[in-house]
N, C-alpha and C positions, 0 to 999 in steps of 0.2 A: 494683539495690542487692543486695549479697550478704547471706547469712544473718548472718554475724558483724557486718557493718556495721549491719544493722537491729537486731540484739540490743543492740549498743552504743548506737545512737541511742535506742532505747526507754528504756534505763537513764538516759541523760543527760537526755532530755526529762522524765522523771519527777522527776529531781533539780532541774531548772531551772524547770519550770512546774507540777509537781504532777499533770500529766495522765498517767494510767496507760493506756498503749496496749495492755496485755494484754486490756482489755475492748472493744477495737475490732477489727473484721474486718481480719486481717493483710493479705490480698491488696490490698484497696482502699487501706488506709492506707499500705502500702509504696509502692504506685504513686503516690499523691498526694505523699508526702514526697520521693520520687525526683525528681519533676517540680519540686517547690517548691525543693529545694536546688540543682537544676541551674540555676535562674534567679539564683542568687547568684554571688559571685566565689570561693566556697570550692572548692579543688581536691579535697577529700575530705570524707567524713562527719566524721572526727575534726577536721579543720580548721574545718568549719562549727560544730561544737559549741564549739570554743574561741572562735570569733568571737562566737557568741551569748552566751557566758559573760561577755564583756567589753564587749558593746555592748547597751545597754538598748533601743535602737530595734529591733535585730534580734530581741531577746527578745520584745518586744511583737508584732512581726510574726509570729513563730512561734506565740505564744499565740493571736493572732487567727486564724491559719490553722487551728489545731487545733479551734477552736470555730466552729460554724455560725452565720453572720451574717445569713442571709436572714430578714427580718422585714418584714411588711406589716400594715397595718390591715385587718381582716376578710379575711385571707388564706384563699382557698378559700371563696367566698361561699355556696355551698350548705350546707355544715355550719354556718356561722355563722347562716344563716337558720333552720336547725333549732334551733340553740342559742337564738335569740331567740324563736321562736314556740312551741317545744315544751318543750325541756329546762329552761330557766330558769323559765318559768311553772309547770311541774310541781313543781320544787324549791321555789318560793316558796309553793305551796299548803300545804306541810308545815312550812316553816321560813321565817319572814318575813325573817330576817337571815342572809345566807349567808356561809360561810367558804370562800374560794376560793384555790387555789394555781395560779399559772401558772409552770411550770418551763421552763428554757431560754428565758427571755423575750427574750433579746438586747436590742435597743434600745427595747423597750416597746410595740411595735405591738399585740401580742396582749392583754396585760392592760388596756391603755387601751381597746381595742375592747370588751372585756367591761364595763369601767366605763361606757362610753357606753351600751351596751345596758341595763345596770341603771339608769342615770340616766333612761332613757326609761320603763322598766317600773315602777320604784319611786323616783320623784324625791326623796322625803323620807326615805328609809331609808338608814342608814349600814351598808353591808356591809364585810366585811374582804376585801381582795384582796392577797395576798402574791405578789410576782413575784421570781423568782430566776434567776440565771445564774452561770456560773463566771468570766465575763470582766468584770473591773472597768471597763474602758474602755466597753464596751457599757452597763453599768449607769449610768455617769455621764451618758451621753446620754439614757438612759431617764428618770433622775431629773429631768433638765432639761426633759423633755418635747419633745426634739428638738434642733436643727431636723431636720425630715424632708424628703426630696426628693419630687418629684411621683410617682415610681414606687412609693414606700412608701405613698402614700395613694390610689393609683389605683382601689381598690375602695370608697372612701368616697363616698357620695352627696353631691351638691353642698350640699344643705341641712344635712347633718351637718357638712361642712367649715366652713360659715359659722357654725354654732352652737357647735362644740366646738374650733375651731382659730383661732389668730391667723395670718392669711395675709400673707406677705411676697411680694416680687417673685418669688423663686425657691425658697421654702421654706415650711414649715408648722410651727407649734409648738402643742402641745396646751395648752388653757387651764388656768390655775392650779387652778381648782376641780375639774377632773378629775384633775390630778396629785396632789392631796391625797387622792384615794380609793385610791391604790395605794402599797403599802409595798415598796420594792425592797431586796433583800439579796443578798449573794454566797452561793452554795451549790453544792457539787459533788455531783451526783447519785450518783456512783460511790463517794464517800468519806464524805460527811457524813450525820448522822442525819436522819430525817424526822420532822416534826411529825405529829400526828394530828387527827382530828375535822373533816376537810374535807368540804364538801358537793359541791364540784366541783374536780377536779384536771385541769389542761390540760397535756398533754405532747405537742406536735405537731412533727414533723419534727426531733426531737432525737436519736433513737436509730438513725437509718438506717445509721450506720457501726459500731454496736455489735454484738458477738457475740450469738448466740442465747441463750447462758447469761446474759450481762449484761442482755439485754432481759427474760428471764424473772425474774431477780432483782429488777429494777426494778418490773416489773408486780406482783410479790408485795408489794413494799413500798408501792406506790401503793394496792393493795387494802387493806392494813392501815391506811393513813393515811386512808382514806375512812370517813365515818360510814355506818351501814347505810342503804341507799337512795341513797347518794351516787353521783356520776357521774364516770367517767374519759373524757376527751375526747382522742383521739389523732389523728395524721395519717392521710391517706388511704391511705398505703402501709404503715402500721404496725399492721395487723390483729393482734390478740392471739391467738396459738395457745393452745389448751386453756383458753379463758376460763372455762368452767364449773368446771374444777378449781380455779381461783383464787377462785371465788365470784362470778363476774361474769356478768351476762346482757347479751346484745347488744341494743342499741337502734339499729338502722340501721347505717350504714357506719362511723361514727367514734366512736360513743358506747357505753359499757358502764356498767351499773348494778351496784353492789355488792348482793348478795343479803343478806337478813336471816340471822343466824347459824343459825337453825333450818332454813332452806332449804338452806344449804350442807351441814349435817350429813346431810340426807336424800339429797344427791347423792353423798356419799362412798361408795366401794366397800365392800361388806361384808367384814370380815376375821374369819373364823371362829375362828382361833387366838386373836386378841385378845379376841373375845367370850367364849370359854371361860375364858380367864384372868381376865377381869373377873368372871365368875360365881363362880369359885373364890375370888376375893378377898372377894366379898360374903358368901360362906359362912363 
């Protein structure tokens, strides 16, 4: 795909879907889109955009392609085990009712996994679990609690499957009482404002195609949205560069804790000119 074609495609995609590709890594996204469009009957990028504009099914296919759909219950068992045995129990010691945000939740495997863990840890406590995604079709499946295929629940222990899922011949659906514990909403991480006061924010395998600038901006916003001592849970390949500058302390491979405000102030570099000016103002 030539430069002018990609520039045109980025503009049309933003107009048609609201997705801003300027925040995505160009090389990877250009390669993926070239392959995606080549599988259609469109003879050119311009022709493809015209087809998408007039065909709702093609538009949904494009929107689905642009959003990552990989979602499993208890995906990556080791960090979920740490979440269950260390992170959540520590949070519950200081705050009995948790405010949790699962971003890029896709079809709901992640927030429902957290709801199941909390149901085991604190069965009589009502926590708040907000789950968001940019794709409305994925959110509809999430709200309905499925149906999920066997590969989506492959990390779920048999006893948990029996206790928390309605099991059919070739699919699984999360039980109604767990569905009621999660509030699903549409949210665009790159465009929409963030809430605050979260004890746990989960953003896993969402930013892998984002530019470094977009990742840094998001991590800054996540840090601002966390309560002091709150935890940010990221994917195994999404380690946060310069975490201390953001006010985050590393807790193992995938977890970061927001430092208290006074701790962050102590780690900031000393600015002599600013200090002199401040002294002059006080005088």
